[in-house]
C-alpha positions as CSV (number, residue, x, y, z in Angstrom):
1,X,-145.6,-17.8,45.2
2,X,-149.0,-16.0,45.9
3,X,-149.9,-16.0,42.2
4,X,-149.2,-19.7,41.7
5,X,-151.3,-20.5,44.8
6,X,-154.2,-18.5,43.5
7,X,-153.9,-20.2,40.1
8,X,-153.8,-23.7,41.8
9,X,-156.9,-22.9,43.9
10,X,-158.9,-21.8,40.8
11,X,-157.7,-24.7,38.7
12,X,-158.5,-27.3,41.3
13,X,-162.2,-26.4,41.1
14,X,-162.0,-27.5,37.4
15,X,-159.9,-30.6,38.2
16,X,-156.8,-29.1,36.6
17,X,-153.3,-28.6,37.7
18,X,-150.8,-25.8,37.3
19,X,-149.0,-27.8,34.6
20,X,-152.2,-27.9,32.5
21,X,-152.5,-24.2,32.7
22,X,-148.9,-23.6,31.8
23,X,-149.1,-25.9,28.8
24,X,-152.1,-23.9,27.5
25,X,-150.6,-20.5,28.2
26,X,-147.2,-21.4,26.7
27,X,-148.8,-22.8,23.6
28,X,-150.6,-19.5,23.0
29,X,-147.5,-17.5,23.6
30,X,-145.3,-19.8,21.4
31,X,-147.7,-20.5,18.5
32,X,-150.0,-17.4,18.9
33,X,-153.0,-19.5,17.9
34,X,-154.9,-22.7,18.8
35,X,-157.3,-24.2,16.3
36,X,-159.5,-27.0,17.5
37,X,-159.6,-28.8,14.1
38,X,-155.8,-28.7,13.7
39,X,-154.8,-31.7,15.8
40,X,-155.7,-33.8,18.7
41,X,-153.4,-31.7,20.9
42,X,-155.0,-28.4,19.9
43,X,-158.4,-29.9,20.4
44,X,-157.5,-30.8,23.9
45,X,-156.0,-27.4,24.6
46,X,-159.0,-25.6,23.1
47,X,-161.5,-27.5,25.2
48,X,-159.3,-26.8,28.3
49,X,-159.4,-23.1,27.5
50,X,-163.2,-23.2,27.4
51,X,-163.1,-24.4,31.0
52,X,-160.8,-21.7,32.3
53,X,-161.0,-18.9,29.7
54,X,-161.4,-16.1,32.2
55,X,-158.4,-17.3,34.1
56,X,-156.2,-17.5,31.0
57,X,-157.5,-14.1,29.7
58,X,-156.7,-12.4,33.0
59,X,-153.3,-14.0,33.3
60,X,-152.2,-13.0,29.8
61,X,-153.7,-9.5,30.1
62,X,-151.1,-8.8,32.8
63,X,-148.5,-9.3,30.1
64,X,-150.4,-7.1,27.7
65,X,-151.4,-10.1,25.5
66,X,-154.9,-10.0,24.2
67,X,-156.9,-13.0,23.1
68,X,-159.4,-13.2,20.3
69,X,-161.8,-16.2,20.7
70,X,-163.8,-17.2,17.6
71,X,-166.5,-19.6,18.8
72,X,-167.9,-20.2,15.4
73,X,-164.7,-21.6,13.9
74,X,-163.3,-22.6,17.3
75,X,-159.9,-21.0,17.5
76,X,-158.1,-18.6,19.8
77,X,-155.5,-16.2,18.6
78,X,-153.1,-14.3,20.9
79,X,-152.1,-10.7,20.0
80,X,-148.9,-9.1,21.4
81,X,-149.0,-5.7,23.2
82,X,-149.7,-2.9,20.8
83,X,-150.9,-5.1,17.9
84,X,-153.8,-3.9,15.8
85,X,-156.2,-6.8,15.7
86,X,-159.5,-7.0,13.8
87,X,-162.2,-7.7,16.3
88,X,-160.4,-6.2,19.2
89,X,-160.3,-2.6,20.4
90,X,-157.0,-0.7,19.8
91,X,-154.8,0.0,22.7
92,X,-154.0,3.6,23.7
93,X,-150.4,3.0,24.8
94,X,-148.4,1.0,22.3
95,X,-144.9,-0.3,22.9
96,X,-142.0,0.4,20.6
97,X,-141.3,-3.2,19.9
98,X,-142.7,-6.6,20.9
99,X,-141.2,-10.1,21.0
100,X,-144.4,-12.0,20.3
101,X,-145.2,-10.2,17.0
102,X,-144.9,-12.4,14.0
103,X,-142.2,-11.2,11.7
104,X,-143.1,-11.9,8.0
105,X,-140.9,-11.5,4.9
106,X,-142.2,-9.8,1.8
107,X,-143.1,-13.1,0.1
108,X,-145.2,-14.2,3.1
109,X,-147.0,-10.8,3.3
110,X,-147.8,-10.9,-0.4
111,X,-149.2,-14.4,-0.3
112,X,-151.3,-13.7,2.8
113,X,-152.8,-10.6,1.2
114,X,-153.7,-12.6,-1.9
115,X,-155.2,-15.4,0.1
116,X,-157.3,-12.9,2.1
117,X,-158.5,-11.4,-1.2
118,X,-159.4,-14.8,-2.6
119,X,-161.1,-15.8,0.6
120,X,-163.2,-12.6,0.5
121,X,-164.1,-13.3,-3.1
122,X,-165.2,-16.9,-2.4
123,X,-167.2,-15.6,0.6
124,X,-169.2,-13.2,-1.6
125,X,-169.8,-16.0,-4.1
126,X,-170.9,-18.4,-1.4
127,X,-168.1,-20.9,-2.1
128,X,-167.2,-21.5,1.5
129,X,-167.4,-24.9,3.1
130,X,-169.2,-25.8,6.4
131,X,-166.1,-25.1,8.4
132,X,-165.6,-21.7,6.8
133,X,-162.7,-22.8,4.6
134,X,-162.1,-22.0,0.9
135,X,-160.4,-24.5,-1.4
136,X,-158.2,-22.9,-4.1
137,X,-156.1,-24.5,-6.8
138,X,-152.4,-23.6,-7.2
139,X,-153.2,-22.4,-10.7
140,X,-155.9,-20.0,-9.4
141,X,-153.5,-18.9,-6.7
142,X,-150.7,-18.2,-9.1
143,X,-153.0,-16.2,-11.4
144,X,-154.3,-14.2,-8.4
145,X,-150.7,-13.4,-7.3
146,X,-149.9,-12.2,-10.8
147,X,-153.0,-10.1,-11.3
148,X,-153.1,-8.5,-7.8
149,X,-149.4,-8.0,-7.0
150,X,-147.5,-8.8,-10.2
151,X,-145.6,-11.5,-8.3
152,X,-145.2,-15.2,-8.7
153,X,-144.9,-18.1,-6.3
154,X,-141.3,-19.3,-5.7
155,X,-140.1,-21.5,-8.6
156,X,-137.9,-23.5,-6.3
157,X,-140.0,-26.3,-4.8
158,X,-138.3,-26.2,-1.5
159,X,-138.8,-22.5,-1.1
160,X,-142.5,-22.9,-2.1
161,X,-143.0,-25.6,0.5
162,X,-141.3,-23.5,3.1
163,X,-143.5,-20.5,2.3
164,X,-146.7,-22.6,2.6
165,X,-145.4,-24.3,5.7
166,X,-145.0,-20.9,7.3
167,X,-148.6,-20.0,6.6
168,X,-149.7,-23.3,7.8
169,X,-147.9,-22.6,11.1
170,X,-149.9,-19.4,11.4
171,X,-153.1,-21.5,10.8
172,X,-153.9,-19.5,7.7
173,X,-154.0,-22.4,5.2
174,X,-153.9,-26.2,4.9
175,X,-152.3,-28.4,2.3
176,X,-151.6,-32.1,2.0
177,X,-148.2,-33.3,3.1
178,X,-148.3,-35.8,0.2
179,X,-149.0,-33.1,-2.3
180,X,-146.0,-32.4,-4.6
181,X,-147.0,-28.7,-5.0
182,X,-145.5,-28.9,-8.5
183,X,-148.6,-28.7,-10.6
184,X,-151.5,-26.3,-11.0
185,X,-153.7,-29.2,-10.0
186,X,-152.5,-29.1,-6.4
187,X,-154.9,-27.5,-3.9
188,X,-154.7,-25.5,-0.7
189,X,-157.5,-24.7,1.7
190,X,-157.7,-21.1,3.1
191,X,-158.8,-21.1,6.7
192,X,-161.3,-18.6,8.1
193,X,-158.7,-17.4,10.5
194,X,-157.2,-15.3,7.8
195,X,-160.1,-12.8,8.2
196,X,-158.8,-11.8,11.7
197,X,-155.2,-11.8,10.5
198,X,-155.6,-9.3,7.6
199,X,-157.5,-6.1,8.3
200,X,-160.2,-4.7,6.0
201,X,-158.0,-1.7,5.5
202,X,-155.2,-3.8,4.0
203,X,-157.7,-5.6,1.8
204,X,-159.1,-2.3,0.6
205,X,-155.7,-1.0,-0.2
206,X,-155.0,-4.1,-2.2
207,X,-158.2,-3.7,-4.1
208,X,-157.3,-0.1,-4.8
209,X,-154.0,-1.1,-6.3
210,X,-155.8,-3.7,-8.5
211,X,-158.3,-1.0,-9.7
212,X,-155.4,1.3,-10.6
213,X,-153.7,-1.4,-12.6
214,X,-156.9,-2.2,-14.5
215,X,-157.4,1.5,-15.2
216,X,-153.8,1.9,-16.4
217,X,-154.2,-1.2,-18.7
218,X,-157.5,0.1,-20.1
219,X,-156.2,3.7,-20.8
220,X,-154.7,4.3,-24.3
221,X,-151.1,5.5,-24.4
222,X,-150.7,9.2,-25.2
223,X,-148.8,9.8,-28.4
């Protein structure tokens, strides 16, 4: 009761109610990310966060949840207790397990790593749009998957769409709902949020594997 009263007093100074705070906090805990350019709802929630950011940060810190706020690309990502997050200091005491941590399957992990690699490549080449995004064709994505990890995108169209939908939920990429996703001429847009989702160490490890594969392919077989 005391906590709710304190929250109400702080919120009233901003013309907000407890339900406004709850909607924002629950969205972060449920989705783990709010991107201002994703939808009108997330635009409203992001702007609300700017008004009460310290209050939200303090409240979630009691739960061990840390927030990364990227003002340039206007998004907030919530990290569960014990999570290693690029841009945030590591915690000393880490729990054995957490309920907020995103559980990804191997296909999702593979695609995320490749997208991070392609984003980094486009960044070096200056092929990033004004919002920090990178547009990539399905053909280029398939080639990168094959070259980097010796994997392919799902042949089944339903599985492919589910895979991309999962990454869209994580706010890592965008693609058109009307796109058939069947041809190499289809496109996806890699969002800048992927930089704070995949660590530089993971990217370096992926590059190391790529270099080893290139060396192995270039070395003549011993007879």
